[in-house]
C-alpha positions in Angstrom: -33.8 126.2 76.2 -34.3 123.0 78.3 -33.9 123.9 81.9 -31.0 121.8 83.5 -31.2 122.2 87.2 -28.0 122.6 89.5 -28.8 119.1 91.0 -28.4 117.6 87.6 -25.2 119.4 86.8 -23.7 118.2 90.2 -24.9 114.6 89.8 -23.2 114.4 86.3 -20.2 115.8 87.7 -20.2 113.5 90.6 -20.7 110.7 88.1 -17.6 111.9 86.0 -15.7 112.4 89.0 -15.3 116.3 88.2 -14.8 118.6 91.2 -16.5 121.9 89.9 -16.4 125.3 91.3 -19.7 127.3 91.6 -18.7 129.4 88.5 -18.2 126.3 86.5 -21.5 124.7 87.7 -23.2 128.0 86.5 -21.6 127.7 83.2 -22.2 124.1 82.7 -25.6 124.4 83.4 -26.2 126.8 80.7 -24.1 124.6 78.3 -26.0 121.4 79.2 -29.2 123.3 78.4 -27.9 124.5 75.1 -26.8 120.7 74.3 -30.2 119.5 75.2 -31.8 122.1 73.1 -29.9 120.8 70.1 -30.7 117.1 70.8 -34.4 118.0 70.8 -34.1 119.7 67.3 -32.3 116.6 65.9 -35.1 114.2 67.5 -37.7 116.4 65.7 -36.2 115.5 62.1 -38.2 113.0 60.2 -35.8 110.3 59.4 -38.2 107.7 58.5 -37.2 107.6 54.7 -33.5 107.8 55.3 -31.8 104.4 55.1 -29.4 103.7 57.9 -25.6 103.7 57.2 -22.5 102.3 59.1 -20.0 104.6 57.0 -20.6 108.0 55.4 -18.7 106.7 52.3 -19.1 103.4 50.4 -17.1 100.4 51.8 -15.7 97.6 49.7 -13.9 94.3 50.8 -10.2 94.8 50.0 -9.5 91.0 50.6 -8.7 88.8 48.0 -10.5 85.5 47.1 -9.2 82.4 48.8 -7.4 80.2 46.4 -5.8 77.0 46.9 -2.1 77.0 46.3 1.1 75.1 46.8 2.1 74.3 50.4 5.2 73.2 52.0 5.6 69.5 52.9 5.1 68.7 56.6 8.5 67.0 56.9 10.2 70.2 55.3 8.6 72.3 57.8 9.1 70.4 60.6 12.5 69.6 59.7 13.7 73.3 60.4 12.3 73.1 63.9 14.7 73.1 66.8 12.6 70.7 68.5 9.8 68.5 66.9 7.8 65.3 67.6 6.1 63.6 64.8 4.7 66.5 62.7 4.2 68.9 65.6 6.7 71.9 67.1 7.6 71.3 70.6 7.7 74.5 72.7 8.4 75.3 76.3 5.3 74.8 78.7 3.9 78.1 79.5 0.9 77.1 81.7 1.4 75.6 85.0 -0.7 73.0 86.6 
């Protein structure tokens, strides 16, 4: 099992803003060692022949194809606006100078 020093545990606790008791530091020292041991095992696996993935299941695009369709006439749309200028909607100013 990789050795994790008490100083490393205290440093990680400081970075995580954790106040640990001496008993918790002892326990975490062992647990972090076990985590690093597992990471070493994973690093030893040869993954050169394995293709990288972004998802564990195949993903397909669920979007429909863009199709040109009928649209509303500009005058008809702006005609329903409470306040309009030419072919634009007028809205209250939100940004001050």
